[in-house]
C-alpha positions in Angstrom: -7.5 -3.9 -22.5 -4.1 -5.6 -22.3 -2.2 -3.9 -19.4 1.1 -5.5 -20.5 1.7 -7.2 -17.1 2.2 -10.7 -18.2 5.5 -12.1 -16.8 6.3 -8.8 -15.1 8.0 -9.2 -11.7 6.3 -7.6 -8.7 6.9 -7.3 -5.0 4.1 -6.2 -2.7 4.7 -5.6 1.0 2.0 -5.9 3.7 0.3 -8.4 1.4 -1.0 -11.1 3.8 -4.4 -9.3 4.0 -6.3 -6.2 3.2 -5.2 -3.8 0.4 -1.8 -5.5 -0.1 -3.4 -8.9 -0.6 -6.0 -7.5 -3.0 -3.2 -5.9 -5.2 -1.2 -9.1 -5.2 -4.0 -11.3 -6.3 -5.1 -8.8 -8.9 -1.6 -8.6 -10.4 -1.4 -12.4 -10.4 -4.6 -12.5 -12.4 -2.9 -10.4 -15.0 0.0 -12.9 -15.3 2.5 -11.1 -13.0 5.1 -13.1 -11.1 4.3 -12.0 -7.6 6.3 -11.9 -4.4 4.3 -11.1 -1.2 5.7 -9.9 2.1 4.3 -9.9 5.7 5.7 -10.3 9.1 2.9 -12.8 9.8 4.2 -16.0 8.4 1.0 -18.0 8.9 -1.0 -15.2 7.2 1.6 -15.0 4.4 1.3 -18.7 3.7 -2.5 -18.6 3.7 -2.4 -15.6 1.3 0.0 -17.4 -1.1 -2.2 -20.5 -1.1 -5.3 -18.4 -1.9 -3.6 -16.6 -4.8 -2.2 -19.8 -6.3 -5.6 -21.6 -5.9 -7.4 -18.8 -7.8 -4.8 -17.8 -10.4 -2.6 -20.9 -10.7 0.4 -18.6 -10.4 3.2 -19.6 -8.1 3.7 -17.0 -5.4 7.0 -16.2 -3.7 6.7 -15.7 0.0 9.2 -13.3 1.5 8.6 -12.9 5.3 10.0 -10.0 7.3 9.2 -6.9 9.3 9.7 -3.9 7.1 10.2 -1.7 10.1 13.5 -3.5 10.9 16.4 -1.5 9.3 18.0 -4.4 7.4 14.9 -6.3 6.4 13.6 -4.3 3.4 16.9 -4.8 1.6 16.7 -8.6 2.3 13.1 -8.7 1.0 14.0 -7.0 -2.2 17.2 -9.0 -2.7 15.3 -12.3 -2.2 12.7 -11.3 -4.8 15.2 -10.1 -7.4 17.2 -13.2 -6.9 14.3 -15.5 -7.5 12.8 -13.6 -10.4 16.0 -12.4 -12.0 15.0 -8.8 -11.5 12.2 -6.5 -10.5 9.7 -4.4 -12.5 7.1 -3.3 -9.9 7.3 -2.4 -6.3 4.3 -1.7 -4.2 5.2 -0.4 -0.7 2.4 -1.0 1.7 2.4 -1.2 5.5 -0.1 -1.2 8.3 -1.2 1.9 10.1 -0.1 3.3 13.5 -2.4 3.3 16.5 -5.4 5.6 16.8 -5.3 8.5 19.3 -5.1 12.2 19.8 -1.9 14.2 19.9 -1.4 14.3 23.6 -1.8 10.5 24.0 1.5 9.8 22.2 5.1 10.0 23.5 8.2 10.0 21.4 8.4 6.2 21.2 5.0 6.1 19.4 6.1 8.7 16.9 9.4 6.9 16.3 7.5 3.6 15.6 5.1 5.3 13.3 8.0 7.0 11.5 9.7 3.6 10.9 6.4 2.0 9.7 4.9 4.7 7.5 7.9 6.5 6.1 11.2 4.7 6.6 9.9 1.4 5.4 9.0 3.0 2.0 12.5 4.7 1.9 14.4 1.5 2.6 12.4 -0.6 0.2 12.7 1.9 -2.7 16.4 2.4 -2.0 17.1 -1.3 -2.1 14.9 -1.8 -5.3 16.4 1.0 -7.4 19.3 -1.0 -8.9 16.8 -3.6 -10.1 14.3 -1.1 -11.3 16.9 0.7 -13.3 17.5 -2.5 -15.2 13.8 -2.8 -16.1 12.2 -1.0 -19.1 8.8 -0.8 -17.3 9.8 0.2 -13.8 7.1 1.4 -11.5 6.7 2.1 -7.8 3.4 2.6 -6.0 3.3 3.8 -2.4 0.1 3.2 -0.5 -0.8 6.1 1.8 -4.2 7.5 2.8 -6.6 10.2 1.8 -5.9 11.6 5.3 -2.8 13.4 3.8 -5.4 15.7 2.1 -8.1 15.6 4.7 -6.9 14.7 8.2 -8.9 12.0 9.9 -9.9 12.6 13.6 -7.9 10.6 16.2 -5.3 9.5 13.6 -2.7 12.2 14.2 0.3 9.8 13.7 -1.0 8.5 10.3 -2.2 12.0 9.2 1.3 13.4 9.9 3.7 10.8 8.7 1.9 9.5 5.6 2.1 13.1 4.3 5.9 12.7 4.3 5.6 9.6 2.2 3.5 11.5 -0.4 6.3 14.1 -0.4 8.8 11.4 -1.0 6.8 9.9 -3.8 6.4 13.1 -5.7 10.1 14.0 -5.2 11.3 10.7 -6.6 8.9 11.0 -9.6 10.7 14.3 -10.4 14.2 13.1 -9.6 14.1 9.7 -11.3 11.7 10.2 -14.2 14.6 10.7 -16.6 15.7 7.2 -15.8 12.3 5.8 -16.8 11.1 4.9 -13.3 7.6 5.9 -12.4 6.4 6.8 -8.9 2.8 7.2 -7.9 0.8 7.0 -4.7 -2.8 5.8 -4.0 -4.6 7.6 -1.2 -7.3 5.2 -0.2 -10.4 6.2 1.8 -12.3 4.0 4.1 -12.2 0.5 2.7 -13.5 -2.8 4.0 -10.4 -4.2 5.6 -9.3 -5.7 8.9 -7.5 -2.4 9.6 -10.7 -0.4 9.3 -12.5 -2.8 11.6 -9.8 -2.1 14.2 -10.2 1.6 13.8 -14.0 1.4 14.0 -13.7 -0.7 17.1 -11.6 2.0 18.7 -14.2 4.6 17.8 -17.0 2.5 19.1 -15.3 2.3 22.5 -14.8 6.1 22.6 -18.4 6.8 21.5 -20.0 4.0 23.4 -21.6 2.7 20.2 -21.2 -0.5 18.1 -18.7 -1.2 15.3 -21.7 -1.5 12.9 -23.0 1.9 13.9 -19.5 3.5 13.4 -19.2 1.9 10.0 -22.6 3.2 8.9 -21.8 6.7 10.2 -18.4 6.8 8.3 -20.0 5.4 5.1 -22.3 8.4 5.0 -19.2 10.5 4.1 -19.2 9.0 0.7 -21.7 9.9 -2.0 -22.1 6.1 -2.5 -23.1 5.7 1.2 -20.7 2.8 1.6 -17.1 2.0 2.1 -14.9 0.8 -0.7 -14.0 -2.8 -1.4 -10.3 -4.0 -1.5 -10.8 -5.1 -5.1 -11.9 -1.6 -6.2 -8.6 -0.3 -4.7 -6.6 -3.1 -6.4 -8.1 -2.4 -9.9 -6.7 1.2 -9.8 -3.4 0.0 -8.3 -2.9 -2.6 -11.1 -3.5 0.0 -13.8 -1.1 2.5 -12.2 1.8 0.1 -12.0 1.2 -1.4 -15.4 2.9 -0.4 -18.7 -0.6 0.8 -19.8 0.0 3.8 -17.5 3.4 4.6 -19.0 2.9 8.4 -19.0 1.5 8.6 -15.5 3.9 9.6 -12.8 3.9 11.8 -9.7 0.2 11.3 -9.2 -1.3 11.2 -5.7 -4.7 9.5 -6.5 -7.5 9.3 -4.1 -9.5 6.1 -4.3 -12.1 7.0 -1.7 -15.6 7.0 -3.1 -15.7 10.8 -3.0 -15.0 11.1 0.8 -12.3 13.7 0.2 -14.3 17.0 -0.2 -11.5 19.2 -1.7 -11.2 20.1 -5.4 -7.4 19.7 -5.7 
């Protein structure tokens, strides 16, 4: 199936590793012109080299911390300037610290708000003029299945990512008449560095090993395993592609059946 992505221009944030990297390399395989962002310049360079080595596509590196107020606009501007526009925006960021409600003061909530809501807001706001000029404009926000089924000890993520889902749905309704699609993927437990960090935190609390915690969490899926980043990326690539031209306002769980609800 031709997804219609050849020569489309895409910006993916948080793309030096994990889910963001998986989406970037999958888009490059489809012929997309890809810009990747991370605040980790060494990781960003390594990711770009890996993508180019596998796909032979040149990758634009756009370093910057998306939680800094002016940086999202700079990242978008640099990408649009280099590519002559923008067709696809994937807003992805790391997660806030693990912990229970009473372990966090206002500063932690503010940082999580900047990371998991305002970064999406600022990136989308900066990208809108360029997306309006595209005839295949698509935005994908990366959130978590925790917005439907809260995860223990992740109160910051559970709370603030839910706001990003509300933002995504609102923009799908508000800007659909301009031909811009907005969707969100709600990933479940996936084999990334972030998940290893969370499992390490659990292991310390429970006095177990990381391997034991991964095995225990994997049992929540009917498949009895965590997802792979490429399995997430395959869904993301379809959603942002012209092949999904009539799909907008969707909050799609990619979680191996870990979410137990029916809606």
